CHARMM-style PDB file with segment names, atoms N, HN, CA, C and O in Angstrom:
ATOM      1  N   MET     1     -74.400  -5.333 139.733  1.00  0.00      PROA
ATOM      2  CA  MET     1     -73.420  -5.899 138.850  1.00  0.00      PROA
ATOM      3  C   MET     1     -74.129  -6.970 138.013  1.00  0.00      PROA
ATOM      4  O   MET     1     -74.803  -7.849 138.550  1.00  0.00      PROA
ATOM      5  N   LYS     2     -73.966  -6.879 136.713  1.00  0.00      PROA
ATOM      6  HN  LYS     2     -73.419  -6.165 136.277  1.00  0.00      PROA
ATOM      7  CA  LYS     2     -74.548  -7.856 135.805  1.00  0.00      PROA
ATOM      8  C   LYS     2     -73.458  -8.812 135.345  1.00  0.00      PROA
ATOM      9  O   LYS     2     -72.398  -8.384 134.888  1.00  0.00      PROA
ATOM     10  N   ILE     3     -73.726 -10.117 135.469  1.00  0.00      PROA
ATOM     11  HN  ILE     3     -74.587 -10.464 135.840  1.00  0.00      PROA
ATOM     12  CA  ILE     3     -72.746 -11.141 135.125  1.00  0.00      PROA
ATOM     13  C   ILE     3     -73.327 -12.028 134.038  1.00  0.00      PROA
ATOM     14  O   ILE     3     -74.368 -12.657 134.227  1.00  0.00      PROA
ATOM     15  N   ASP     4     -72.652 -12.074 132.908  1.00  0.00      PROA
ATOM     16  HN  ASP     4     -71.806 -11.563 132.754  1.00  0.00      PROA
ATOM     17  CA  ASP     4     -73.025 -12.961 131.812  1.00  0.00      PROA
ATOM     18  C   ASP     4     -71.924 -14.006 131.701  1.00  0.00      PROA
ATOM     19  O   ASP     4     -70.843 -13.727 131.182  1.00  0.00      PROA
ATOM     20  N   CYS     5     -72.201 -15.193 132.183  1.00  0.00      PROA
ATOM     21  HN  CYS     5     -73.079 -15.419 132.605  1.00  0.00      PROA
ATOM     22  CA  CYS     5     -71.178 -16.235 132.245  1.00  0.00      PROA
ATOM     23  C   CYS     5     -70.595 -16.575 130.876  1.00  0.00      PROA
ATOM     24  O   CYS     5     -69.439 -16.990 130.788  1.00  0.00      PROA
ATOM     25  N   THR     6     -71.366 -16.409 129.818  1.00  0.00      PROA
ATOM     26  HN  THR     6     -72.305 -16.073 129.890  1.00  0.00      PROA
ATOM     27  CA  THR     6     -70.846 -16.728 128.486  1.00  0.00      PROA
ATOM     28  C   THR     6     -69.753 -15.750 128.072  1.00  0.00      PROA
ATOM     29  O   THR     6     -69.016 -16.016 127.122  1.00  0.00      PROA
ATOM     30  N   GLN     7     -69.637 -14.621 128.772  1.00  0.00      PROA
ATOM     31  HN  GLN     7     -70.236 -14.406 129.544  1.00  0.00      PROA
ATOM     32  CA  GLN     7     -68.611 -13.634 128.462  1.00  0.00      PROA
ATOM     33  C   GLN     7     -67.409 -13.732 129.398  1.00  0.00      PROA
ATOM     34  O   GLN     7     -66.554 -12.846 129.410  1.00  0.00      PROA
ATOM     35  N   CYS     8     -67.345 -14.813 130.183  1.00  0.00      PROA
ATOM     36  HN  CYS     8     -68.039 -15.533 130.173  1.00  0.00      PROA
ATOM     37  CA  CYS     8     -66.259 -15.014 131.138  1.00  0.00      PROA
ATOM     38  C   CYS     8     -65.176 -15.895 130.514  1.00  0.00      PROA
ATOM     39  O   CYS     8     -65.481 -16.854 129.804  1.00  0.00      PROA
ATOM     40  N   GLU     9     -63.906 -15.565 130.782  1.00  0.00      PROA
ATOM     41  HN  GLU     9     -63.657 -14.787 131.359  1.00  0.00      PROA
ATOM     42  CA  GLU     9     -62.790 -16.370 130.274  1.00  0.00      PROA
ATOM     43  C   GLU     9     -62.830 -17.797 130.808  1.00  0.00      PROA
ATOM     44  O   GLU     9     -62.287 -18.704 130.176  1.00  0.00      PROA
ATOM     45  N   MET    10     -63.452 -18.010 131.942  1.00  0.00      PROA
ATOM     46  HN  MET    10     -63.892 -17.273 132.456  1.00  0.00      PROA
ATOM     47  CA  MET    10     -63.471 -19.323 132.578  1.00  0.00      PROA
ATOM     48  C   MET    10     -64.743 -20.119 132.295  1.00  0.00      PROA
ATOM     49  O   MET    10     -64.960 -21.176 132.889  1.00  0.00      PROA
ATOM     50  N   TYR    11     -65.575 -19.622 131.400  1.00  0.00      PROA
ATOM     51  HN  TYR    11     -65.399 -18.764 130.917  1.00  0.00      PROA
ATOM     52  CA  TYR    11     -66.851 -20.265 131.099  1.00  0.00      PROA
ATOM     53  C   TYR    11     -66.649 -21.717 130.691  1.00  0.00      PROA
ATOM     54  O   TYR    11     -65.876 -22.022 129.783  1.00  0.00      PROA
ATOM     55  N   ARG    12     -67.349 -22.593 131.368  1.00  0.00      PROA
ATOM     56  HN  ARG    12     -67.977 -22.346 132.106  1.00  0.00      PROA
ATOM     57  CA  ARG    12     -67.320 -24.044 131.134  1.00  0.00      PROA
ATOM     58  C   ARG    12     -65.937 -24.664 131.331  1.00  0.00      PROA
ATOM     59  O   ARG    12     -65.594 -25.648 130.676  1.00  0.00      PROA
ATOM     60  N   SER    13     -65.150 -24.086 132.230  1.00  0.00      PROA
ATOM     61  HN  SER    13     -65.429 -23.286 132.761  1.00  0.00      PROA
ATOM     62  CA  SER    13     -63.860 -24.674 132.588  1.00  0.00      PROA
ATOM     63  C   SER    13     -63.980 -25.242 134.004  1.00  0.00      PROA
ATOM     64  O   SER    13     -65.043 -25.162 134.620  1.00  0.00      PROA
ATOM     65  N   THR    14     -62.903 -25.809 134.511  1.00  0.00      PROA
ATOM     66  HN  THR    14     -62.040 -25.874 134.011  1.00  0.00      PROA
ATOM     67  CA  THR    14     -62.940 -26.323 135.873  1.00  0.00      PROA
ATOM     68  C   THR    14     -63.102 -25.197 136.890  1.00  0.00      PROA
ATOM     69  O   THR    14     -63.642 -25.414 137.975  1.00  0.00      PROA
ATOM     70  N   HSD    15     -62.636 -23.996 136.544  1.00  0.00      PROA
ATOM     71  HN  HSD    15     -62.198 -23.820 135.663  1.00  0.00      PROA
ATOM     72  CA  HSD    15     -62.789 -22.852 137.442  1.00  0.00      PROA
ATOM     73  C   HSD    15     -64.248 -22.425 137.543  1.00  0.00      PROA
ATOM     74  O   HSD    15     -64.678 -21.913 138.576  1.00  0.00      PROA
ATOM     75  N   CYS    16     -64.994 -22.629 136.494  1.00  0.00      PROA
ATOM     76  HN  CYS    16     -64.645 -23.045 135.654  1.00  0.00      PROA
ATOM     77  CA  CYS    16     -66.413 -22.267 136.466  1.00  0.00      PROA
ATOM     78  C   CYS    16     -67.172 -23.025 137.552  1.00  0.00      PROA
ATOM     79  O   CYS    16     -68.079 -22.471 138.173  1.00  0.00      PROA
ATOM     80  N   ASP    17     -66.815 -24.270 137.784  1.00  0.00      PROA
ATOM     81  HN  ASP    17     -66.078 -24.720 137.280  1.00  0.00      PROA
ATOM     82  CA  ASP    17     -67.505 -25.083 138.783  1.00  0.00      PROA
ATOM     83  C   ASP    17     -67.324 -24.557 140.197  1.00  0.00      PROA
ATOM     84  O   ASP    17     -68.152 -24.830 141.066  1.00  0.00      PROA
ATOM     85  N   ASP    18     -66.257 -23.809 140.442  1.00  0.00      PROA
ATOM     86  HN  ASP    18     -65.584 -23.587 139.736  1.00  0.00      PROA
ATOM     87  CA  ASP    18     -65.977 -23.289 141.778  1.00  0.00      PROA
ATOM     88  C   ASP    18     -66.239 -21.786 141.869  1.00  0.00      PROA
ATOM     89  O   ASP    18     -65.616 -21.090 142.671  1.00  0.00      PROA
ATOM     90  N   CYS    19     -67.149 -21.297 141.056  1.00  0.00      PROA
ATOM     91  HN  CYS    19     -67.655 -21.862 140.405  1.00  0.00      PROA
ATOM     92  CA  CYS    19     -67.501 -19.878 141.040  1.00  0.00      PROA
ATOM     93  C   CYS    19     -68.811 -19.673 141.801  1.00  0.00      PROA
ATOM     94  O   CYS    19     -69.676 -20.549 141.810  1.00  0.00      PROA
ATOM     95  N   LEU    20     -68.944 -18.544 142.420  1.00  0.00      PROA
ATOM     96  HN  LEU    20     -68.242 -17.833 142.413  1.00  0.00      PROA
ATOM     97  CA  LEU    20     -70.163 -18.197 143.159  1.00  0.00      PROA
ATOM     98  C   LEU    20     -71.410 -18.395 142.320  1.00  0.00      PROA
ATOM     99  O   LEU    20     -72.372 -19.011 142.778  1.00  0.00      PROA
ATOM    100  N   VAL    21     -71.409 -17.885 141.110  1.00  0.00      PROA
ATOM    101  HN  VAL    21     -70.627 -17.384 140.738  1.00  0.00      PROA
ATOM    102  CA  VAL    21     -72.613 -17.938 140.269  1.00  0.00      PROA
ATOM    103  C   VAL    21     -72.974 -19.377 139.942  1.00  0.00      PROA
ATOM    104  O   VAL    21     -74.141 -19.754 140.051  1.00  0.00      PROA
ATOM    105  N   SER    22     -72.010 -20.184 139.547  1.00  0.00      PROA
ATOM    106  HN  SER    22     -71.062 -19.878 139.458  1.00  0.00      PROA
ATOM    107  CA  SER    22     -72.284 -21.581 139.214  1.00  0.00      PROA
ATOM    108  C   SER    22     -72.739 -22.377 140.432  1.00  0.00      PROA
ATOM    109  O   SER    22     -73.668 -23.180 140.345  1.00  0.00      PROA
ATOM    110  N   ALA    23     -72.081 -22.153 141.566  1.00  0.00      PROA
ATOM    111  HN  ALA    23     -71.327 -21.501 141.637  1.00  0.00      PROA
ATOM    112  CA  ALA    23     -72.392 -22.916 142.770  1.00  0.00      PROA
ATOM    113  C   ALA    23     -73.775 -22.585 143.320  1.00  0.00      PROA
ATOM    114  O   ALA    23     -74.492 -23.474 143.779  1.00  0.00      PROA
ATOM    115  N   VAL    24     -74.146 -21.320 143.274  1.00  0.00      PROA
ATOM    116  HN  VAL    24     -73.563 -20.598 142.900  1.00  0.00      PROA
ATOM    117  CA  VAL    24     -75.415 -20.904 143.865  1.00  0.00      PROA
ATOM    118  C   VAL    24     -76.570 -21.012 142.881  1.00  0.00      PROA
ATOM    119  O   VAL    24     -77.684 -21.353 143.281  1.00  0.00      PROA
ATOM    120  N   LEU    25     -76.335 -20.733 141.615  1.00  0.00      PROA
ATOM    121  HN  LEU    25     -75.431 -20.457 141.290  1.00  0.00      PROA
ATOM    122  CA  LEU    25     -77.424 -20.641 140.640  1.00  0.00      PROA
ATOM    123  C   LEU    25     -77.356 -21.684 139.538  1.00  0.00      PROA
ATOM    124  O   LEU    25     -78.002 -21.520 138.502  1.00  0.00      PROA
ATOM    125  N   HSD    26     -76.602 -22.737 139.729  1.00  0.00      PROA
ATOM    126  HN  HSD    26     -76.078 -22.870 140.570  1.00  0.00      PROA
ATOM    127  CA  HSD    26     -76.412 -23.741 138.677  1.00  0.00      PROA
ATOM    128  C   HSD    26     -77.721 -24.437 138.340  1.00  0.00      PROA
ATOM    129  O   HSD    26     -78.449 -24.768 139.276  1.00  0.00      PROA
ATOM    130  N   PRO    27     -78.079 -24.684 137.113  1.00  0.00      PROA
ATOM    131  CA  PRO    27     -77.373 -24.282 135.898  1.00  0.00      PROA
ATOM    132  C   PRO    27     -77.719 -22.849 135.512  1.00  0.00      PROA
ATOM    133  O   PRO    27     -78.808 -22.358 135.808  1.00  0.00      PROA
ATOM    134  N   ILE    28     -76.799 -22.204 134.864  1.00  0.00      PROA
ATOM    135  HN  ILE    28     -75.914 -22.603 134.624  1.00  0.00      PROA
ATOM    136  CA  ILE    28     -76.966 -20.811 134.470  1.00  0.00      PROA
ATOM    137  C   ILE    28     -77.512 -20.761 133.057  1.00  0.00      PROA
ATOM    138  O   ILE    28     -76.933 -21.344 132.140  1.00  0.00      PROA
ATOM    139  N   ASP    29     -78.612 -20.075 132.882  1.00  0.00      PROA
ATOM    140  HN  ASP    29     -79.082 -19.601 133.627  1.00  0.00      PROA
ATOM    141  CA  ASP    29     -79.205 -20.001 131.548  1.00  0.00      PROA
ATOM    142  C   ASP    29     -79.448 -18.571 131.088  1.00  0.00      PROA
ATOM    143  O   ASP    29     -79.970 -18.350 129.996  1.00  0.00      PROA
ATOM    144  N   ALA    30     -79.073 -17.600 131.914  1.00  0.00      PROA
ATOM    145  HN  ALA    30     -78.649 -17.779 132.801  1.00  0.00      PROA
ATOM    146  CA  ALA    30     -79.270 -16.197 131.553  1.00  0.00      PROA
ATOM    147  C   ALA    30     -78.311 -15.342 132.388  1.00  0.00      PROA
ATOM    148  O   ALA    30     -77.814 -15.799 133.417  1.00  0.00      PROA
ATOM    149  N   PRO    31     -78.052 -14.119 131.955  1.00  0.00      PROA
ATOM    150  CA  PRO    31     -77.222 -13.230 132.774  1.00  0.00      PROA
ATOM    151  C   PRO    31     -77.823 -13.051 134.170  1.00  0.00      PROA
ATOM    152  O   PRO    31     -79.040 -13.101 134.346  1.00  0.00      PROA
ATOM    153  N   VAL    32     -76.958 -12.845 135.146  1.00  0.00      PROA
ATOM    154  HN  VAL    32     -75.969 -12.804 135.003  1.00  0.00      PROA
ATOM    155  CA  VAL    32     -77.360 -12.712 136.543  1.00  0.00      PROA
ATOM    156  C   VAL    32     -77.028 -11.314 137.021  1.00  0.00      PROA
ATOM    157  O   VAL    32     -75.991 -10.760 136.655  1.00  0.00      PROA
ATOM    158  N   GLU    33     -77.895 -10.739 137.834  1.00  0.00      PROA
ATOM    159  HN  GLU    33     -78.737 -11.189 138.131  1.00  0.00      PROA
ATOM    160  CA  GLU    33     -77.607  -9.435 138.425  1.00  0.00      PROA
ATOM    161  C   GLU    33     -77.467  -9.599 139.924  1.00  0.00      PROA
ATOM    162  O   GLU    33     -78.341 -10.163 140.582  1.00  0.00      PROA
ATOM    163  N   ILE    34     -76.357  -9.101 140.466  1.00  0.00      PROA
ATOM    164  HN  ILE    34     -75.646  -8.642 139.933  1.00  0.00      PROA
ATOM    165  CA  ILE    34     -76.145  -9.081 141.906  1.00  0.00      PROA
ATOM    166  C   ILE    34     -76.258  -7.631 142.339  1.00  0.00      PROA
ATOM    167  O   ILE    34     -75.477  -6.781 141.911  1.00  0.00      PROA
ATOM    168  N   ASP    35     -77.217  -7.360 143.173  1.00  0.00      PROA
ATOM    169  HN  ASP    35     -77.852  -8.050 143.521  1.00  0.00      PROA
ATOM    170  CA  ASP    35     -77.475  -6.010 143.651  1.00  0.00      PROA
ATOM    171  C   ASP    35     -76.254  -5.479 144.398  1.00  0.00      PROA
ATOM    172  O   ASP    35     -75.619  -6.215 145.154  1.00  0.00      PROA
ATOM    173  N   ASP    36     -75.928  -4.218 144.190  1.00  0.00      PROA
ATOM    174  HN  ASP    36     -76.444  -3.621 143.576  1.00  0.00      PROA
ATOM    175  CA  ASP    36     -74.762  -3.622 144.840  1.00  0.00      PROA
ATOM    176  C   ASP    36     -74.858  -3.703 146.364  1.00  0.00      PROA
ATOM    177  O   ASP    36     -73.836  -3.823 147.039  1.00  0.00      PROA
ATOM    178  N   GLU    37     -76.062  -3.639 146.910  1.00  0.00      PROA
ATOM    179  HN  GLU    37     -76.892  -3.542 146.362  1.00  0.00      PROA
ATOM    180  CA  GLU    37     -76.236  -3.713 148.353  1.00  0.00      PROA
ATOM    181  C   GLU    37     -75.868  -5.097 148.894  1.00  0.00      PROA
ATOM    182  O   GLU    37     -75.491  -5.229 150.058  1.00  0.00      PROA
ATOM    183  N   LEU    38     -75.977  -6.114 148.062  1.00  0.00      PROA
ATOM    184  HN  LEU    38     -76.284  -6.007 147.116  1.00  0.00      PROA
ATOM    185  CA  LEU    38     -75.629  -7.472 148.487  1.00  0.00      PROA
ATOM    186  C   LEU    38     -74.146  -7.762 148.326  1.00  0.00      PROA
ATOM    187  O   LEU    38     -73.639  -8.738 148.880  1.00  0.00      PROA
ATOM    188  N   GLY    39     -73.454  -6.929 147.578  1.00  0.00      PROA
ATOM    189  HN  GLY    39     -73.866  -6.137 147.128  1.00  0.00      PROA
ATOM    190  CA  GLY    39     -72.047  -7.175 147.283  1.00  0.00      PROA
ATOM    191  C   GLY    39     -71.194  -7.362 148.515  1.00  0.00      PROA
ATOM    192  O   GLY    39     -70.378  -8.283 148.556  1.00  0.00      PROA
ATOM    193  N   SER    40     -71.355  -6.517 149.524  1.00  0.00      PROA
ATOM    194  HN  SER    40     -72.017  -5.769 149.490  1.00  0.00      PROA
ATOM    195  CA  SER    40     -70.525  -6.651 150.732  1.00  0.00      PROA
ATOM    196  C   SER    40     -70.887  -7.903 151.519  1.00  0.00      PROA
ATOM    197  O   SER    40     -70.013  -8.540 152.106  1.00  0.00      PROA
ATOM    198  N   SER    41     -72.162  -8.260 151.535  1.00  0.00      PROA
ATOM    199  HN  SER    41     -72.873  -7.743 151.058  1.00  0.00      PROA
ATOM    200  CA  SER    41     -72.584  -9.485 152.235  1.00  0.00      PROA
ATOM    201  C   SER    41     -72.027 -10.716 151.539  1.00  0.00      PROA
ATOM    202  O   SER    41     -71.530 -11.634 152.192  1.00  0.00      PROA
ATOM    203  N   VAL    42     -72.109 -10.734 150.213  1.00  0.00      PROA
ATOM    204  HN  VAL    42     -72.512  -9.988 149.683  1.00  0.00      PROA
ATOM    205  CA  VAL    42     -71.575 -11.856 149.440  1.00  0.00      PROA
ATOM    206  C   VAL    42     -70.064 -11.939 149.653  1.00  0.00      PROA
ATOM    207  O   VAL    42     -69.514 -13.031 149.799  1.00  0.00      PROA
ATOM    208  N   GLY    43     -69.399 -10.796 149.669  1.00  0.00      PROA
ATOM    209  HN  GLY    43     -69.845  -9.909 149.550  1.00  0.00      PROA
ATOM    210  CA  GLY    43     -67.955 -10.772 149.908  1.00  0.00      PROA
ATOM    211  C   GLY    43     -67.585 -11.309 151.283  1.00  0.00      PROA
ATOM    212  O   GLY    43     -66.591 -12.019 151.428  1.00  0.00      PROA
ATOM    213  N   ALA    44     -68.381 -10.972 152.289  1.00  0.00      PROA
ATOM    214  HN  ALA    44     -69.189 -10.395 152.171  1.00  0.00      PROA
ATOM    215  CA  ALA    44     -68.122 -11.460 153.646  1.00  0.00      PROA
ATOM    216  C   ALA    44     -68.312 -12.974 153.729  1.00  0.00      PROA
ATOM    217  O   ALA    44     -67.502 -13.672 154.338  1.00  0.00      PROA
ATOM    218  N   LEU    45     -69.373 -13.475 153.121  1.00  0.00      PROA
ATOM    219  HN  LEU    45     -70.032 -12.908 152.626  1.00  0.00      PROA
ATOM    220  CA  LEU    45     -69.617 -14.921 153.131  1.00  0.00      PROA
ATOM    221  C   LEU    45     -68.514 -15.670 152.390  1.00  0.00      PROA
ATOM    222  O   LEU    45     -68.061 -16.722 152.840  1.00  0.00      PROA
ATOM    223  N   ALA    46     -68.085 -15.127 151.258  1.00  0.00      PROA
ATOM    224  HN  ALA    46     -68.453 -14.272 150.892  1.00  0.00      PROA
ATOM    225  CA  ALA    46     -67.009 -15.757 150.484  1.00  0.00      PROA
ATOM    226  C   ALA    46     -65.692 -15.682 151.254  1.00  0.00      PROA
ATOM    227  O   ALA    46     -64.917 -16.639 151.261  1.00  0.00      PROA
ATOM    228  N   GLY    47     -65.443 -14.551 151.898  1.00  0.00      PROA
ATOM    229  HN  GLY    47     -66.072 -13.774 151.892  1.00  0.00      PROA
ATOM    230  CA  GLY    47     -64.220 -14.397 152.685  1.00  0.00      PROA
ATOM    231  C   GLY    47     -64.145 -15.369 153.849  1.00  0.00      PROA
ATOM    232  O   GLY    47     -63.057 -15.778 154.254  1.00  0.00      PROA
ATOM    233  N   ALA    48     -65.302 -15.738 154.388  1.00  0.00      PROA
ATOM    234  HN  ALA    48     -66.185 -15.406 154.059  1.00  0.00      PROA
ATOM    235  CA  ALA    48     -65.352 -16.688 155.495  1.00  0.00      PROA
ATOM    236  C   ALA    48     -65.335 -18.140 155.008  1.00  0.00      PROA
ATOM    237  O   ALA    48     -65.314 -19.069 155.816  1.00  0.00      PROA
ATOM    238  N   GLY    49     -65.343 -18.330 153.690  1.00  0.00      PROA
ATOM    239  HN  GLY    49     -65.359 -17.575 153.034  1.00  0.00      PROA
ATOM    240  CA  GLY    49     -65.300 -19.676 153.134  1.00  0.00      PROA
ATOM    241  C   GLY    49     -66.645 -20.381 153.123  1.00  0.00      PROA
ATOM    242  O   GLY    49     -66.712 -21.593 152.923  1.00  0.00      PROA
ATOM    243  N   LEU    50     -67.717 -19.628 153.337  1.00  0.00      PROA
ATOM    244  HN  LEU    50     -67.663 -18.642 153.500  1.00  0.00      PROA
ATOM    245  CA  LEU    50     -69.051 -20.236 153.372  1.00  0.00      PROA
ATOM    246  C   LEU    50     -69.656 -20.413 151.992  1.00  0.00      PROA
ATOM    247  O   LEU    50     -70.516 -21.271 151.793  1.00  0.00      PROA
ATOM    248  N   ILE    51     -69.218 -19.615 151.048  1.00  0.00      PROA
ATOM    249  HN  ILE    51     -68.519 -18.917 151.209  1.00  0.00      PROA
ATOM    250  CA  ILE    51     -69.648 -19.736 149.652  1.00  0.00      PROA
ATOM    251  C   ILE    51     -68.429 -19.499 148.766  1.00  0.00      PROA
ATOM    252  O   ILE    51     -67.465 -18.872 149.206  1.00  0.00      PROA
ATOM    253  N   PRO    52     -68.452 -19.986 147.532  1.00  0.00      PROA
ATOM    254  CA  PRO    52     -67.317 -19.728 146.630  1.00  0.00      PROA
ATOM    255  C   PRO    52     -67.223 -18.240 146.279  1.00  0.00      PROA
ATOM    256  O   PRO    52     -68.203 -17.503 146.388  1.00  0.00      PROA
ATOM    257  N   VAL    53     -66.055 -17.820 145.866  1.00  0.00      PROA
ATOM    258  HN  VAL    53     -65.259 -18.419 145.778  1.00  0.00      PROA
ATOM    259  CA  VAL    53     -65.859 -16.446 145.419  1.00  0.00      PROA
ATOM    260  C   VAL    53     -66.334 -16.297 143.984  1.00  0.00      PROA
ATOM    261  O   VAL    53     -66.461 -17.280 143.254  1.00  0.00      PROA
ATOM    262  N   LEU    54     -66.589 -15.079 143.594  1.00  0.00      PROA
ATOM    263  HN  LEU    54     -66.485 -14.281 144.186  1.00  0.00      PROA
ATOM    264  CA  LEU    54     -66.947 -14.786 142.209  1.00  0.00      PROA
ATOM    265  C   LEU    54     -65.676 -14.825 141.377  1.00  0.00      PROA
ATOM    266  O   LEU    54     -64.750 -14.054 141.627  1.00  0.00      PROA
ATOM    267  N   ARG    55     -65.620 -15.702 140.406  1.00  0.00      PROA
ATOM    268  HN  ARG    55     -66.372 -16.329 140.203  1.00  0.00      PROA
ATOM    269  CA  ARG    55     -64.416 -15.872 139.590  1.00  0.00      PROA
ATOM    270  C   ARG    55     -64.561 -15.254 138.203  1.00  0.00      PROA
ATOM    271  O   ARG    55     -63.729 -15.504 137.331  1.00  0.00      PROA
ATOM    272  N   PHE    56     -65.575 -14.471 137.990  1.00  0.00      PROA
ATOM    273  HN  PHE    56     -66.251 -14.268 138.699  1.00  0.00      PROA
ATOM    274  CA  PHE    56     -65.828 -13.876 136.675  1.00  0.00      PROA
ATOM    275  C   PHE    56     -64.646 -13.027 136.227  1.00  0.00      PROA
ATOM    276  O   PHE    56     -64.173 -12.156 136.956  1.00  0.00      PROA
ATOM    277  N   ARG    57     -64.188 -13.296 135.033  1.00  0.00      PROA
ATOM    278  HN  ARG    57     -64.572 -14.004 134.440  1.00  0.00      PROA
ATOM    279  CA  ARG    57     -63.129 -12.506 134.380  1.00  0.00      PROA
ATOM    280  C   ARG    57     -63.591 -12.249 132.961  1.00  0.00      PROA
ATOM    281  O   ARG    57     -63.762 -13.195 132.191  1.00  0.00      PROA
ATOM    282  N   PRO    58     -63.800 -10.989 132.593  1.00  0.00      PROA
ATOM    283  CA  PRO    58     -64.261 -10.704 131.232  1.00  0.00      PROA
ATOM    284  C   PRO    58     -63.288 -11.242 130.195  1.00  0.00      PROA
ATOM    285  O   PRO    58     -62.072 -11.211 130.381  1.00  0.00      PROA
ATOM    286  N   ARG    59     -63.851 -11.732 129.102  1.00  0.00      PROA
ATOM    287  HN  ARG    59     -64.840 -11.757 128.951  1.00  0.00      PROA
ATOM    288  CA  ARG    59     -63.007 -12.206 127.996  1.00  0.00      PROA
ATOM    289  C   ARG    59     -62.210 -11.034 127.434  1.00  0.00      PROA
ATOM    290  O   ARG    59     -62.718  -9.918 127.328  1.00  0.00      PROA
ATOM    291  N   ALA    60     -60.972 -11.299 127.080  1.00  0.00      PROA
ATOM    292  HN  ALA    60     -60.560 -12.206 127.166  1.00  0.00      PROA
ATOM    293  CA  ALA    60     -60.142 -10.278 126.457  1.00  0.00      PROA
ATOM    294  C   ALA    60     -60.680 -10.012 125.053  1.00  0.00      PROA
ATOM    295  O   ALA    60     -61.099 -10.932 124.351  1.00  0.00      PROA
ATOM    296  N   GLU    61     -60.662  -8.776 124.668  1.00  0.00      PROA
ATOM    297  HN  GLU    61     -60.321  -8.029 125.238  1.00  0.00      PROA
ATOM    298  CA  GLU    61     -61.098  -8.415 123.322  1.00  0.00      PROA
ATOM    299  C   GLU    61     -60.108  -9.001 122.322  1.00  0.00      PROA
ATOM    300  O   GLU    61     -58.898  -8.905 122.524  1.00  0.00      PROA
ATOM    301  N   PRO    62     -60.605  -9.603 121.254  1.00  0.00      PROA
ATOM    302  CA  PRO    62     -59.674 -10.145 120.252  1.00  0.00      PROA
ATOM    303  C   PRO    62     -58.873  -9.021 119.603  1.00  0.00      PROA
ATOM    304  O   PRO    62     -59.387  -7.928 119.361  1.00  0.00      PROA
ATOM    305  N   ALA    63     -57.629  -9.307 119.333  1.00  0.00      PROA
ATOM    306  HN  ALA    63     -57.212 -10.194 119.530  1.00  0.00      PROA
ATOM    307  CA  ALA    63     -56.780  -8.319 118.675  1.00  0.00      PROA
ATOM    308  C   ALA    63     -57.295  -8.075 117.268  1.00  0.00      PROA
ATOM    309  O   ALA    63     -57.639  -9.010 116.545  1.00  0.00      PROA
ATOM    310  N   THR    64     -57.343  -6.821 116.896  1.00  0.00      PROA
ATOM    311  HN  THR    64     -57.064  -6.062 117.484  1.00  0.00      PROA
ATOM    312  CA  THR    64     -57.792  -6.491 115.543  1.00  0.00      PROA
ATOM    313  C   THR    64     -56.590  -6.093 114.715  1.00  0.00      PROA
ATOM    314  O   THR    64     -55.655  -5.462 115.208  1.00  0.00      PROA
ATOM    315  N   GLU    65     -56.627  -6.466 113.465  1.00  0.00      PROA
ATOM    316  HN  GLU    65     -57.386  -6.978 113.063  1.00  0.00      PROA
ATOM    317  CA  GLU    65     -55.530  -6.131 112.564  1.00  0.00      PROA
ATOM    318  C   GLU    65     -55.738  -4.718 112.035  1.00  0.00      PROA
ATOM    319  O   GLU    65     -56.870  -4.318 111.764  1.00  0.00      PROA
ATOM    320  N   PRO    66     -54.659  -3.964 111.888  1.00  0.00      PROA
ATOM    321  CA  PRO    66     -54.818  -2.620 111.326  1.00  0.00      PROA
ATOM    322  C   PRO    66     -55.287  -2.733 109.870  1.00  0.00      PROA
ATOM    323  O   PRO    66     -54.983  -3.714 109.192  1.00  0.00      PROA
ATOM    324  N   PRO    67     -56.018  -1.738 109.402  1.00  0.00      PROA
ATOM    325  CA  PRO    67     -56.486  -1.791 108.006  1.00  0.00      PROA
ATOM    326  C   PRO    67     -55.304  -1.840 107.032  1.00  0.00      PROA
ATOM    327  O   PRO    67     -54.264  -1.227 107.267  1.00  0.00      PROA
ATOM    328  N   ALA    68     -55.481  -2.566 105.958  1.00  0.00      PROA
ATOM    329  HN  ALA    68     -56.327  -3.064 105.767  1.00  0.00      PROA
ATOM    330  CA  ALA    68     -54.440  -2.697 104.956  1.00  0.00      PROA
ATOM    331  C   ALA    68     -54.233  -1.342 104.266  1.00  0.00      PROA
ATOM    332  O   ALA    68     -55.186  -0.608 104.007  1.00  0.00      PROA
ATOM    333  N   ALA    69     -52.982  -1.036 103.981  1.00  0.00      PROA
ATOM    334  HN  ALA    69     -52.207  -1.632 104.192  1.00  0.00      PROA
ATOM    335  CA  ALA    69     -52.679   0.219 103.298  1.00  0.00      PROA
ATOM    336  C   ALA    69     -53.150   0.131 101.858  1.00  0.00      PROA
ATOM    337  O   ALA    69     -52.962  -0.882 101.185  1.00  0.00      PROA
ATOM    338  N   GLU    70     -53.762   1.208 101.402  1.00  0.00      PROA
ATOM    339  HN  GLU    70     -53.915   2.031 101.949  1.00  0.00      PROA
ATOM    340  CA  GLU    70     -54.234   1.221 100.019  1.00  0.00      PROA
ATOM    341  C   GLU    70     -53.083   1.550  99.087  1.00  0.00      PROA
ATOM    342  O   GLU    70     -52.244   2.394  99.400  1.00  0.00      PROA
ATOM    343  N   THR    71     -53.045   0.893  97.957  1.00  0.00      PROA
ATOM    344  HN  THR    71     -53.727   0.208  97.703  1.00  0.00      PROA
ATOM    345  CA  THR    71     -52.035   1.188  96.936  1.00  0.00      PROA
ATOM    346  C   THR    71     -52.724   1.818  95.748  1.00  0.00      PROA
ATOM    347  O   THR    71     -53.872   1.497  95.440  1.00  0.00      PROA
ATOM    348  N   GLY    72     -52.049   2.680  95.109  1.00  0.00      PROA
ATOM    349  HN  GLY    72     -51.117   2.941  95.360  1.00  0.00      PROA
ATOM    350  CA  GLY    72     -52.697   3.213  93.930  1.00  0.00      PROA
ATOM    351  C   GLY    72     -52.181   4.417  93.423  1.00  0.00      PROA
ATOM    352  OT1 GLY    72     -52.682   4.931  92.422  1.00  0.00      PROA
TER     353      GLY     72
END
C-alpha cells in the first residue's frame, strides 16, 4: 500500500498527528509504502493500542462543472 500524506483529507490537521504514518515516520517528506505482508501485523498492533491506526483518507475529487452548451 502506497500512502502519500499530501493526498489525505486530514493532512496537517489534528488527526494527522494521531496517524500511524505521522507517529512512526514523522516528519513525512515522501510517499510511504507499507508492504502487504506487514498489514496484518500493523493492524494487530494498532488494534491492541500499541501504535496509532492508519487514518489516511483520500481527498475527494473536486466536482467538475459540465461543459457549457454551445450556441450558434
